C-alpha positions in Angstrom: 34.2 26.4 8.7 35.4 24.9 5.4 39.0 25.8 6.2 38.9 24.3 9.7 37.6 21.0 8.4 40.4 20.9 5.8 43.0 21.7 8.5 41.6 18.9 10.7 41.7 16.4 7.8 45.3 17.4 6.9 46.4 16.9 10.5 44.7 13.5 10.7 46.4 12.4 7.6 49.8 13.7 8.8 49.7 11.5 11.9 51.2 8.1 11.3 48.8 5.3 12.1 49.6 3.4 15.3 48.1 0.2 14.0 51.0 -0.2 11.6 53.2 -1.1 14.6 51.1 -4.0 15.8 52.8 -7.3 15.5 50.4 -10.1 14.4 50.9 -13.7 15.0 50.6 -15.8 11.8 48.0 -18.6 11.6 49.4 -22.0 12.5 50.1 -24.5 9.7 47.4 -26.9 8.9 47.7 -30.6 9.3 47.7 -32.8 6.2 44.1 -33.8 6.8 42.7 -30.3 7.5 41.1 -28.1 4.9 39.9 -30.8 2.6 36.4 -30.3 1.3 33.7 -29.7 0.2 31.9 -30.0 3.5 28.2 -30.2 4.2 28.3 -27.5 6.9 30.3 -24.4 7.8 30.2 -23.0 11.3 31.5 -19.6 12.1 31.8 -19.2 15.9 31.8 -16.0 17.9 30.5 -13.7 15.2 28.8 -10.4 15.7 25.5 -10.4 13.7 24.3 -7.2 12.1 20.9 -7.9 10.6 20.5 -4.7 8.5 17.2 -3.5 10.1 18.9 -0.8 12.2 18.8 -2.9 15.4 21.9 -3.0 17.5 24.5 -5.8 16.7 23.9 -9.1 18.4 26.4 -11.6 19.5 28.7 -13.3 20.0 26.7 -15.9 18.0 27.5 -19.1 16.0 26.5 -18.9 12.3 25.7 -22.3 10.6 25.8 -22.4 6.8 24.5 -25.6 5.3 
């Protein structure tokens, strides 16, 4: 059993990851008036909320930080 787990792990590490071939689009440049702060409120839109109680994730939800 120990040797089969070691073999499986070795095979998984030998396979090149496919996510390394994904081409990501860079974020657009900000305007001169964007990104200045501090702000009174931060809103994160479309988040998946994991509350830590063992309940399933909820979302998408908007998170407001004031």
